[in-house]
Structures are given as structure tokens and as C-alpha cells.
N, C-alpha and C positions, 0 to 999 in steps of 0.2 A: 120695415122702418116707416114711421109716419112723420110727416113734417106739417106742423100747424103754424099758420101765419095769421097774426092778429094785428089790425090797425087800431091804435089806442090814442086817446088824447094825451097831451103833454103831462097833465097832472097825474097820470097813471104810470109814467115811465119810472123804472126802478132807480135810475140815476141820469145824469145829464148826458144823454146820447140820443141820436135820432133813431137808432136801431139797436136791438139787443137780441141775443140768442142764447139758448141753453141746450146742451145735450142732456137729456133726461136719463135717469138710471137705466131705463130699458133700451136706451140707444135712440129713441125718438128725438126729434129736434123741434123746439118751440121757438118761434121768432115773433118778436113784438117790434112794431115800427110805429113811429109817431105820425099822426095825421098831418099831411102837408098840403091838402087842398086840391090835389089832382090825382086821379087814379093811376095815371102813368108814373107819377112820382112814387106812389105807394108800391107799384110793381117793381120799379127800379131798385128802390131801397130793400124791398123784400127779397129780390133776387140776389143783391149784394150780400145781405145777411145770411141767406140760405147757403150760398156758395161758400162763404167764409166759414160758416159753422160746419158744413160737411168736410171741408178741407182740414179744418182744425181737428175734427173728430178723427179723421183718417191719419193725421200727422201727430196725434198725441198731445195736442194743445187743449187743455181742459177749459171748461166754462169758468172755473175758479181762476185759472191763470189770466184769462182775458179780463174778467171782472176786476181782479186785483189791479191790473195795469190801468184799465179804464177809469176806475174810481180814483186812482192817484193822478190821473191826467185829464180830469173833467174840463179844465180850462183850455186844453189844447184844441185847436180847431179840428184836427183829425188824428187822434192818437195812433191809429194803425199805420199811418204814413211813416212814423218813426222807425228806423231800423232796430231800435231798442225794444219795440213791442214784441211780445212773444208770438204774436200772430201776424207779424208784418208780411211775410211771404204770402200767406193765405189772403190777407187783406188786399194785397196788390193784384192778385189774380181776380178777386171779386170786383175790384175797382175797374180793371180793364174790361171785364164783361159788362159791367154797369155802363161804361162809356159807349161800348158798341151797341148795347140795347137802347140807350138814349138816342143815338143817331138813327137807329132803325125805327124808333117811335116818333121821330121828329121833335124830340124834346130839346129845347134850348138849354144847354148845359149851364149857362150862367144863371138863368131864371130858376132852374131846378135847385142849384146850390143856394141861391138867395132864399128860396122857400124853406129849405132845410135849415139854413142858418137862423132864420126867423123863428122857426119852431124850436130849435135847439136853445135859443136865447130865453125862451119862456119856461124852460125846464130848470128847476132849481138844482144847485149843486148839493149832493147828499154825501153823508159819510159812509164809508165801507162798514157794512154790518159785521159785528164780531161773531166769529164762529166758535 
């Protein structure tokens, strides 16, 4: 298995989210995260998305399941926090690890979230592509 993490500008995000992942047909994982101005922030977000993706892959939650839910909830502050999200359990584990890593890196959690919120606000809401 290969995991590829790419930091991209807001204009290249597929939809309104700070991080996005896909499990590819060969089982590899591709993660895209938005540029947030601090390499520690990029690391935290990348770890969150990678953990969530791997747990979803192992738990049978597909990229399409997550994208469908996220596209429908682009105005929600954090769609994965909702118990209705098909990836809620996986998101919560990734969120807990993200918090622990932030502490270990000396990241101010509030500033980190402000930076992500500011980046998120610059990403336009898009429609779910028809398959």
C-alpha cells in the first residue's frame, strides 16, 4: 500500500473541505489537504485524513460514501462530528490523535482551528458530480 499526501491551494480542492482522501482502486490512499500556512498544521491535517482514510478502508466505508455525505454537508463546520456521518467513528479516532499530536508539537489548538477555518472559508461550495 502506498499513501500519497499532497498540500494544495484552496482553489484546487474538490469541494469545501480542508482535507480530502480517496482510496484508489489498487488500495493505495491519496490525501489532499489545504495549505494552512504552517507545516505543523499541514502535518496534523495530513495525519487526521490518513488515519480516517485507513480506518474507513478497513471498516468498509468507501470514498464515495464519505464524499456523498460531505458534499451534502459542505456548510457544516465539521461534518464528521455528526453521528449521522458514515465515517463518524473513524473521524473521532483521527480527531483524538490529531489533538494529541497538536499537544506534542506545541500547536495552539485554537489558532490551528482558526487557520483551517480561514482556509475553508475561501473554498467555494461545489455540487456533487453526477456519476
